[in-house]
PASE-19638 format. One record per residue (C-alpha): residue number from 1; residue in three letters; chain; z, x, y. Coordinates in nm, 2 decimals. Example, Ala and Ser with C-alpha at 12.3 -4.5 7.8 and 13.67 -1.06 7.14 Angstrom:
! PASE-19638
+-----+-----+---+--------+--------+--------+
|   k |   r | c |      z |      x |      y |
+-----+-----+---+--------+--------+--------+
|   1 | Ala | A |   0.78 |   1.23 |  -0.45 |
|   2 | Ser | A |   0.71 |   1.37 |  -0.11 |
+-----+-----+---+--------+--------+--------+
This chain:
! PASE-19638
+-----+-----+---+--------+--------+--------+
|   k |   r | c |      z |      x |      y |
+-----+-----+---+--------+--------+--------+
|   1 | Met | A |   0.00 |   0.00 |   0.00 |
|   2 | Ser | A |  -0.10 |   0.14 |   0.34 |
|   3 | Val | A |   0.13 |   0.03 |   0.62 |
|   4 | Val | A |   0.10 |   0.10 |   0.99 |
|   5 | His | A |   0.43 |   0.15 |   1.17 |
|   6 | Lys | A |   0.47 |   0.01 |   1.51 |
|   7 | Ser | A |   0.72 |   0.17 |   1.74 |
|   8 | Val | A |   0.96 |  -0.07 |   1.90 |
|   9 | Leu | A |   1.09 |  -0.12 |   2.26 |
|  10 | Val | A |   0.83 |   0.13 |   2.39 |
|  11 | Gln | A |   0.83 |   0.01 |   2.75 |
|  12 | Glu | A |   1.21 |  -0.01 |   2.75 |
|  13 | Val | A |   1.23 |   0.35 |   2.62 |
|  14 | Leu | A |   1.01 |   0.46 |   2.91 |
|  15 | Lys | A |   1.22 |   0.27 |   3.16 |
|  16 | Tyr | A |   1.55 |   0.43 |   3.06 |
|  17 | Leu | A |   1.42 |   0.78 |   2.97 |
|  18 | Asp | A |   1.21 |   0.78 |   3.29 |
|  19 | Pro | A |   1.00 |   1.09 |   3.21 |
|  20 | Lys | A |   0.92 |   1.32 |   3.50 |
|  21 | Ala | A |   0.66 |   1.59 |   3.56 |
|  22 | Gly | A |   0.79 |   1.94 |   3.46 |
|  23 | Lys | A |   1.07 |   1.80 |   3.24 |
|  24 | Thr | A |   1.11 |   1.84 |   2.86 |
|  25 | Tyr | A |   1.22 |   1.56 |   2.63 |
|  26 | Leu | A |   1.34 |   1.55 |   2.27 |
|  27 | Asp | A |   1.22 |   1.28 |   2.03 |
|  28 | Val | A |   1.45 |   1.35 |   1.74 |
|  29 | Thr | A |   1.29 |   1.08 |   1.52 |
|  30 | Phe | A |   0.92 |   1.16 |   1.54 |
|  31 | Gly | A |   0.80 |   0.92 |   1.26 |
|  32 | Ser | A |   0.44 |   0.84 |   1.32 |
|  33 | Gly | A |   0.46 |   0.96 |   1.68 |
|  34 | Gly | A |   0.45 |   0.63 |   1.86 |
|  35 | His | A |   0.73 |   0.70 |   2.11 |
|  36 | Thr | A |   0.63 |   1.06 |   2.15 |
|  37 | Arg | A |   0.27 |   0.95 |   2.25 |
|  38 | Ala | A |   0.41 |   0.70 |   2.49 |
|  39 | Ile | A |   0.62 |   0.95 |   2.67 |
|  40 | Leu | A |   0.34 |   1.21 |   2.69 |
|  41 | Glu | A |   0.09 |   0.95 |   2.82 |
|  42 | Ala | A |   0.34 |   0.80 |   3.07 |
|  43 | Gln | A |   0.39 |   1.13 |   3.24 |
|  44 | Pro | A |   0.11 |   1.39 |   3.20 |
|  45 | Gly | A |   0.32 |   1.66 |   3.35 |
|  46 | Cys | A |   0.61 |   1.65 |   3.09 |
|  47 | Lys | A |   0.66 |   1.81 |   2.75 |
|  48 | Val | A |   0.80 |   1.67 |   2.43 |
|  49 | Ile | A |   0.97 |   1.85 |   2.14 |
|  50 | Ala | A |   0.99 |   1.62 |   1.84 |
|  51 | Phe | A |   1.20 |   1.65 |   1.52 |
|  52 | Asp | A |   1.18 |   1.47 |   1.19 |
|  53 | Leu | A |   1.34 |   1.52 |   0.85 |
|  54 | Asp | A |   1.04 |   1.36 |   0.67 |
|  55 | Lys | A |   0.78 |   1.64 |   0.60 |
|  56 | Thr | A |   0.52 |   1.38 |   0.50 |
|  57 | Ser | A |   0.54 |   1.21 |   0.84 |
|  58 | Ile | A |   0.50 |   1.55 |   1.02 |
|  59 | Glu | A |   0.21 |   1.66 |   0.80 |
|  60 | Thr | A |   0.04 |   1.33 |   0.84 |
|  61 | Phe | A |   0.08 |   1.26 |   1.22 |
|  62 | Ala | A |   0.18 |   1.58 |   1.40 |
|  63 | Pro | A |  -0.14 |   1.79 |   1.38 |
|  64 | Ala | A |  -0.37 |   1.54 |   1.56 |
|  65 | Leu | A |  -0.10 |   1.47 |   1.83 |
|  66 | Glu | A |  -0.03 |   1.84 |   1.88 |
|  67 | Glu | A |  -0.41 |   1.90 |   1.92 |
|  68 | Glu | A |  -0.45 |   1.61 |   2.16 |
|  69 | Phe | A |  -0.15 |   1.71 |   2.38 |
|  70 | Lys | A |  -0.21 |   2.08 |   2.34 |
|  71 | Gly | A |   0.07 |   2.29 |   2.50 |
|  72 | Arg | A |   0.28 |   1.98 |   2.57 |
|  73 | Leu | A |   0.40 |   1.89 |   2.22 |
|  74 | Gln | A |   0.59 |   2.08 |   1.95 |
|  75 | Val | A |   0.69 |   1.90 |   1.62 |
|  76 | Ile | A |   0.97 |   2.06 |   1.41 |
|  77 | Trp | A |   1.10 |   1.97 |   1.07 |
|  78 | Gly | A |   1.47 |   1.91 |   1.08 |
|  79 | Asn | A |   1.75 |   1.66 |   1.06 |
|  80 | Phe | A |   1.88 |   1.53 |   1.40 |
|  81 | Ser | A |   2.23 |   1.56 |   1.27 |
|  82 | Leu | A |   2.18 |   1.94 |   1.30 |
|  83 | Leu | A |   2.06 |   1.90 |   1.65 |
|  84 | Tyr | A |   2.27 |   2.19 |   1.80 |
|  85 | Arg | A |   2.16 |   2.42 |   1.52 |
|  86 | Leu | A |   1.80 |   2.33 |   1.56 |
|  87 | Ile | A |   1.81 |   2.39 |   1.94 |
|  88 | Lys | A |   1.95 |   2.74 |   1.88 |
|  89 | Lys | A |   1.72 |   2.82 |   1.60 |
|  90 | His | A |   1.41 |   2.74 |   1.79 |
|  91 | Asn | A |   1.53 |   2.88 |   2.12 |
|  92 | Ile | A |   1.50 |   2.55 |   2.31 |
|  93 | Thr | A |   1.68 |   2.60 |   2.64 |
|  94 | Lys | A |   1.56 |   2.32 |   2.86 |
|  95 | Ile | A |   1.61 |   1.95 |   2.77 |
|  96 | Asp | A |   1.61 |   1.67 |   3.02 |
|  97 | Gly | A |   1.63 |   1.37 |   2.79 |
|  98 | Ile | A |   1.67 |   1.27 |   2.43 |
|  99 | Leu | A |   1.54 |   0.97 |   2.24 |
| 100 | Ala | A |   1.66 |   0.87 |   1.89 |
| 101 | Asp | A |   1.52 |   0.57 |   1.69 |
| 102 | Phe | A |   1.75 |   0.53 |   1.39 |
| 103 | Gly | A |   1.53 |   0.27 |   1.22 |
| 104 | Thr | A |   1.36 |   0.34 |   0.89 |
| 105 | Ser | A |   0.98 |   0.33 |   0.93 |
| 106 | Gln | A |   0.78 |   0.06 |   0.76 |
| 107 | Met | A |   0.58 |   0.34 |   0.60 |
| 108 | Gln | A |   0.89 |   0.48 |   0.44 |
| 109 | Ile | A |   1.00 |   0.14 |   0.32 |
| 110 | Phe | A |   0.67 |   0.05 |   0.15 |
| 111 | Glu | A |   0.52 |   0.39 |   0.06 |
| 112 | Arg | A |   0.83 |   0.59 |  -0.05 |
| 113 | Glu | A |   1.01 |   0.55 |  -0.38 |
| 114 | Gly | A |   1.31 |   0.32 |  -0.39 |
| 115 | Phe | A |   1.32 |   0.18 |  -0.04 |
| 116 | Ser | A |   1.16 |  -0.16 |  -0.10 |
| 117 | Phe | A |   1.28 |  -0.43 |  -0.33 |
| 118 | Ala | A |   0.93 |  -0.59 |  -0.30 |
| 119 | Ile | A |   0.77 |  -0.32 |  -0.53 |
| 120 | Asp | A |   0.90 |  -0.17 |  -0.85 |
| 121 | Thr | A |   0.95 |   0.21 |  -0.80 |
| 122 | Pro | A |   1.21 |   0.47 |  -0.91 |
| 123 | Leu | A |   1.54 |   0.41 |  -0.74 |
| 124 | Asp | A |   1.53 |   0.72 |  -0.51 |
| 125 | Met | A |   1.59 |   0.63 |  -0.15 |
| 126 | Arg | A |   1.61 |   0.98 |  -0.02 |
| 127 | Met | A |   1.43 |   1.03 |   0.32 |
| 128 | Ser | A |   1.42 |   1.40 |   0.25 |
| 129 | Ala | A |   1.50 |   1.56 |  -0.08 |
| 130 | Ala | A |   1.60 |   1.88 |   0.11 |
| 131 | His | A |   1.86 |   1.70 |   0.31 |
| 132 | Ala | A |   1.99 |   1.44 |   0.06 |
| 133 | Lys | A |   2.06 |   1.57 |  -0.30 |
| 134 | Ile | A |   2.18 |   1.25 |  -0.47 |
| 135 | Met | A |   1.94 |   0.97 |  -0.55 |
| 136 | Ala | A |   2.04 |   0.60 |  -0.53 |
| 137 | Ala | A |   2.00 |   0.58 |  -0.91 |
| 138 | Glu | A |   2.27 |   0.84 |  -0.96 |
| 139 | Val | A |   2.51 |   0.63 |  -0.73 |
| 140 | Val | A |   2.43 |   0.31 |  -0.91 |
| 141 | Asn | A |   2.48 |   0.46 |  -1.26 |
| 142 | Lys | A |   2.78 |   0.69 |  -1.20 |
| 143 | Ala | A |   3.00 |   0.53 |  -0.93 |
| 144 | Thr | A |   3.29 |   0.32 |  -1.04 |
| 145 | Ala | A |   3.29 |  -0.06 |  -0.97 |
| 146 | Arg | A |   3.54 |   0.00 |  -0.69 |
| 147 | Glu | A |   3.33 |   0.27 |  -0.53 |
| 148 | Leu | A |   3.02 |   0.05 |  -0.55 |
| 149 | Gln | A |   3.21 |  -0.24 |  -0.40 |
| 150 | Ile | A |   3.32 |  -0.03 |  -0.11 |
| 151 | Ile | A |   2.96 |   0.10 |  -0.05 |
| 152 | Phe | A |   2.81 |  -0.25 |  -0.06 |
| 153 | Ser | A |   3.08 |  -0.40 |   0.16 |
| 154 | Glu | A |   3.11 |  -0.12 |   0.43 |
| 155 | Tyr | A |   2.75 |  -0.02 |   0.46 |
| 156 | Gly | A |   2.58 |  -0.35 |   0.37 |
| 157 | Gln | A |   2.84 |  -0.60 |   0.48 |
| 158 | Glu | A |   2.76 |  -0.79 |   0.15 |
| 159 | Arg | A |   2.99 |  -1.08 |   0.07 |
| 160 | Tyr | A |   2.92 |  -1.06 |  -0.30 |
| 161 | Ser | A |   2.99 |  -0.69 |  -0.32 |
| 162 | Lys | A |   3.25 |  -0.71 |  -0.59 |
| 163 | Thr | A |   3.04 |  -0.94 |  -0.81 |
| 164 | Ile | A |   2.73 |  -0.72 |  -0.78 |
| 165 | Ala | A |   2.93 |  -0.40 |  -0.84 |
| 166 | Gln | A |   3.09 |  -0.54 |  -1.16 |
| 167 | Ala | A |   2.75 |  -0.67 |  -1.28 |
| 168 | Ile | A |   2.60 |  -0.32 |  -1.23 |
| 169 | Val | A |   2.88 |  -0.16 |  -1.43 |
| 170 | Glu | A |   2.83 |  -0.40 |  -1.72 |
| 171 | Gln | A |   2.45 |  -0.37 |  -1.72 |
| 172 | Arg | A |   2.45 |   0.01 |  -1.72 |
| 173 | Lys | A |   2.66 |   0.00 |  -2.04 |
| 174 | Ile | A |   2.36 |  -0.15 |  -2.21 |
| 175 | Lys | A |   2.08 |   0.04 |  -2.02 |
| 176 | Pro | A |   2.08 |   0.26 |  -1.71 |
| 177 | Ile | A |   1.94 |   0.11 |  -1.39 |
| 178 | Arg | A |   1.65 |   0.34 |  -1.29 |
| 179 | Thr | A |   1.41 |   0.13 |  -1.08 |
| 180 | Thr | A |   1.42 |  -0.10 |  -0.78 |
| 181 | Gly | A |   1.29 |  -0.39 |  -1.00 |
| 182 | Gln | A |   1.58 |  -0.35 |  -1.24 |
| 183 | Leu | A |   1.83 |  -0.36 |  -0.96 |
| 184 | Val | A |   1.67 |  -0.66 |  -0.79 |
| 185 | Asp | A |   1.66 |  -0.86 |  -1.12 |
| 186 | Leu | A |   2.03 |  -0.79 |  -1.17 |
| 187 | Ile | A |   2.12 |  -0.90 |  -0.82 |
| 188 | Leu | A |   1.92 |  -1.22 |  -0.86 |
| 189 | Lys | A |   2.11 |  -1.31 |  -1.17 |
| 190 | Val | A |   2.45 |  -1.29 |  -1.01 |
| 191 | Val | A |   2.40 |  -1.40 |  -0.65 |
| 192 | Pro | A |   2.31 |  -1.75 |  -0.54 |
| 193 | Tyr | A |   1.96 |  -1.75 |  -0.40 |
| 194 | Asn | A |   1.74 |  -2.02 |  -0.24 |
| 195 | Lys | A |   1.38 |  -1.91 |  -0.16 |
| 196 | Lys | A |   1.42 |  -2.08 |   0.17 |
| 197 | Gln | A |   1.68 |  -1.82 |   0.27 |
| 198 | Lys | A |   1.55 |  -1.58 |   0.54 |
| 199 | Ile | A |   1.73 |  -1.28 |   0.39 |
| 200 | His | A |   1.66 |  -1.18 |   0.03 |
| 201 | Pro | A |   1.99 |  -1.12 |  -0.16 |
| 202 | Ala | A |   1.89 |  -0.76 |  -0.24 |
| 203 | Thr | A |   1.84 |  -0.67 |   0.13 |
| 204 | Arg | A |   2.20 |  -0.57 |   0.21 |
| 205 | Ile | A |   2.25 |  -0.38 |  -0.12 |
| 206 | Phe | A |   1.94 |  -0.17 |  -0.06 |
| 207 | Gln | A |   2.05 |  -0.11 |   0.30 |
| 208 | Ala | A |   2.39 |   0.00 |   0.18 |
| 209 | Leu | A |   2.25 |   0.24 |  -0.08 |
| 210 | Arg | A |   2.00 |   0.39 |   0.17 |
| 211 | Ile | A |   2.27 |   0.45 |   0.43 |
| 212 | Tyr | A |   2.50 |   0.61 |   0.17 |
| 213 | Val | A |   2.24 |   0.83 |   0.01 |
| 214 | Asn | A |   2.11 |   0.97 |   0.34 |
| 215 | Lys | A |   2.45 |   0.98 |   0.51 |
| 216 | Glu | A |   2.30 |   0.80 |   0.80 |
| 217 | Leu | A |   2.62 |   0.70 |   0.98 |
| 218 | Asp | A |   2.76 |   1.05 |   0.95 |
| 219 | Asn | A |   2.43 |   1.19 |   1.08 |
| 220 | Ile | A |   2.44 |   0.97 |   1.38 |
| 221 | Lys | A |   2.80 |   1.07 |   1.46 |
| 222 | Ser | A |   2.71 |   1.44 |   1.45 |
| 223 | Phe | A |   2.40 |   1.38 |   1.66 |
| 224 | Leu | A |   2.58 |   1.19 |   1.93 |
| 225 | Ala | A |   2.85 |   1.46 |   1.96 |
| 226 | Ala | A |   2.58 |   1.73 |   2.00 |
| 227 | Thr | A |   2.41 |   1.54 |   2.29 |
| 228 | Arg | A |   2.72 |   1.58 |   2.50 |
| 229 | Asp | A |   2.69 |   1.96 |   2.49 |
| 230 | Ile | A |   2.31 |   1.98 |   2.50 |
| 231 | Leu | A |   2.21 |   1.75 |   2.78 |
| 232 | Pro | A |   2.25 |   1.87 |   3.14 |
| 233 | Glu | A |   2.39 |   1.67 |   3.43 |
| 234 | Gly | A |   2.14 |   1.39 |   3.50 |
| 235 | Gly | A |   2.01 |   1.41 |   3.14 |
| 236 | Lys | A |   1.92 |   1.08 |   2.97 |
| 237 | Leu | A |   2.02 |   0.96 |   2.62 |
| 238 | Val | A |   1.83 |   0.66 |   2.47 |
| 239 | Cys | A |   1.91 |   0.53 |   2.13 |
| 240 | Ile | A |   1.75 |   0.25 |   1.92 |
| 241 | Ser | A |   1.95 |   0.10 |   1.64 |
| 242 | Phe | A |   1.86 |  -0.16 |   1.38 |
| 243 | His | A |   2.20 |  -0.29 |   1.25 |
| 244 | Ser | A |   2.54 |  -0.34 |   1.38 |
| 245 | Leu | A |   2.69 |  -0.03 |   1.22 |
| 246 | Glu | A |   2.45 |   0.20 |   1.40 |
| 247 | Asp | A |   2.47 |   0.02 |   1.73 |
| 248 | Gly | A |   2.85 |   0.02 |   1.71 |
| 249 | Leu | A |   2.85 |   0.40 |   1.69 |
| 250 | Val | A |   2.63 |   0.43 |   2.00 |
| 251 | Lys | A |   2.83 |   0.18 |   2.19 |
| 252 | Asp | A |   3.16 |   0.34 |   2.11 |
| 253 | Phe | A |   3.03 |   0.69 |   2.19 |
| 254 | Ile | A |   2.92 |   0.59 |   2.54 |
| 255 | Arg | A |   3.24 |   0.40 |   2.60 |
| 256 | Asp | A |   3.46 |   0.68 |   2.47 |
| 257 | Asn | A |   3.29 |   0.95 |   2.68 |
| 258 | Pro | A |   3.30 |   0.82 |   3.03 |
| 259 | Cys | A |   3.24 |   1.03 |   3.34 |
| 260 | Ile | A |   3.60 |   1.03 |   3.46 |
| 261 | Val | A |   3.71 |   1.39 |   3.44 |
| 262 | Gly | A |   3.46 |   1.66 |   3.34 |
| 263 | Lys | A |   3.14 |   1.59 |   3.16 |
| 264 | Gly | A |   3.07 |   1.24 |   3.03 |
| 265 | Phe | A |   2.82 |   0.96 |   3.03 |
| 266 | Lys | A |   2.73 |   0.68 |   3.27 |
| 267 | Asn | A |   2.64 |   0.37 |   3.08 |
| 268 | Leu | A |   2.29 |   0.26 |   3.19 |
| 269 | Thr | A |   2.29 |  -0.05 |   2.96 |
| 270 | Pro | A |   2.62 |  -0.24 |   3.00 |
| 271 | Lys | A |   2.43 |  -0.52 |   2.81 |
| 272 | Val | A |   2.24 |  -0.41 |   2.51 |
| 273 | Val | A |   1.86 |  -0.42 |   2.54 |
| 274 | Met | A |   1.67 |  -0.63 |   2.29 |
| 275 | Pro | A |   1.30 |  -0.69 |   2.23 |
| 276 | Thr | A |   1.12 |  -0.97 |   2.41 |
| 277 | Glu | A |   1.00 |  -1.27 |   2.23 |
| 278 | Glu | A |   0.65 |  -1.15 |   2.28 |
| 279 | Glu | A |   0.72 |  -0.82 |   2.10 |
| 280 | Ile | A |   0.90 |  -1.00 |   1.82 |
| 281 | Gln | A |   0.60 |  -1.22 |   1.77 |
| 282 | Ala | A |   0.36 |  -0.92 |   1.77 |
| 283 | Asn | A |   0.59 |  -0.71 |   1.55 |
| 284 | Pro | A |   0.85 |  -0.91 |   1.35 |
| 285 | Ser | A |   1.02 |  -0.60 |   1.23 |
| 286 | Ser | A |   1.14 |  -0.53 |   1.59 |
| 287 | Arg | A |   1.37 |  -0.84 |   1.59 |
| 288 | Cys | A |   1.68 |  -0.64 |   1.49 |
| 289 | Ala | A |   1.62 |  -0.35 |   1.73 |
| 290 | Arg | A |   1.89 |  -0.28 |   1.99 |
| 291 | Leu | A |   1.86 |  -0.02 |   2.27 |
| 292 | Arg | A |   2.14 |   0.16 |   2.46 |
| 293 | Ala | A |   2.10 |   0.43 |   2.72 |
| 294 | Ala | A |   2.33 |   0.66 |   2.91 |
| 295 | Gln | A |   2.31 |   0.94 |   3.16 |
| 296 | Val | A |   2.51 |   1.26 |   3.18 |
| 297 | Cys | A |   2.74 |   1.29 |   3.48 |
| 298 | Ile | A |   3.00 |   1.54 |   3.58 |
| 299 | Ala | A |   3.32 |   1.43 |   3.76 |
| 300 | Asn | A |   3.52 |   1.68 |   3.97 |
| 301 | Leu | A |   3.82 |   1.82 |   3.78 |
+-----+-----+---+--------+--------+--------+
């Protein structure tokens, strides 16, 4: 299946990042390059340095963009959770704004193994084998019922977390659960489901496993902490989240690092920014997107 990923909240990103000539911006979640392209086109005098942990995305989309915007774009393989280390390793000394889109791309969901419950593939879910060693199948087949329940409850906010966890443990006594199809079939057997429901009963379980396997929330925490040290006064931070756990981390980080004494952030989005109805109609996957932005400020000691 060939899927085209549409970047979300593009105009809102440009509004809050506000790219200027002579400035350098980080797009720490390059993906297919949609936001990167928008920044470069919006301000022909700026530069972008982009990161992504998915080598396939970089190999697929970076060469053409780097050629088109020659001298203005550099794409680097790396996990944004290691932002400070990447900055030092590549001798990046000038950064005026940072963009992070924490969402999983549609290409990853439909073209990589284990992400989609709509197609039967090995239960992998690693965004990068180099950065995540444990596959979802290992978690499903080795974690205790209590551990699975906690994963499903905390990361998926699944109301039937205990029921599903117990069913997994019983099923794997008979046969290991190795594919997405096996896991979906099991969930459908133990969770009430009406086809009129908007959310498939496997959705939250797959979300929880993906977050756990890739350490997504820990990565976001590490990334946010690094931005405070990397961005200069006046530097902008723009983050796009797709579920409440991610958005809560960004909201709390901005709130807990105010510009009262020393270096902090001015909240540019007291009210979270959401996609317009027009964007949702054109790109239904944008409906869960939430954007928050802040600007570095320094108060007198």
